[in-house]
C-alpha positions, 0 to 999 in steps of 0.5 A: 496520685492523679485520678484514673480516667476512662478512655472515652472512645471505649466508653462510647462503644461498649455497654455493660449488661446487667450480669456484668458482661461487655456488649459491643456492636458489629463492624462492617455496617457503615458503608459499601452495603450494596454488595452485602446480602440482606441476611448478612446486613440483618446479622450485623444489626445485632449486638454481641458480647465481647470475647473472653480474650479481649474482655480483660483489656477492654475492662481496663480501658473502662476502669474509672 
């Protein structure tokens, strides 16, 4: 049976925390920033945890 490969796109976008949860960055921070309020842009800088509904699917992508 061949080796199972990590999906490199997922690997580059997600990080594992020390407690084993998945961390991701927020979307909508790359362009068209002039119409977004500074408070909103500050909030988009923060990383957040992946939702429980998506976590299983994303772990499967990261499985080696």
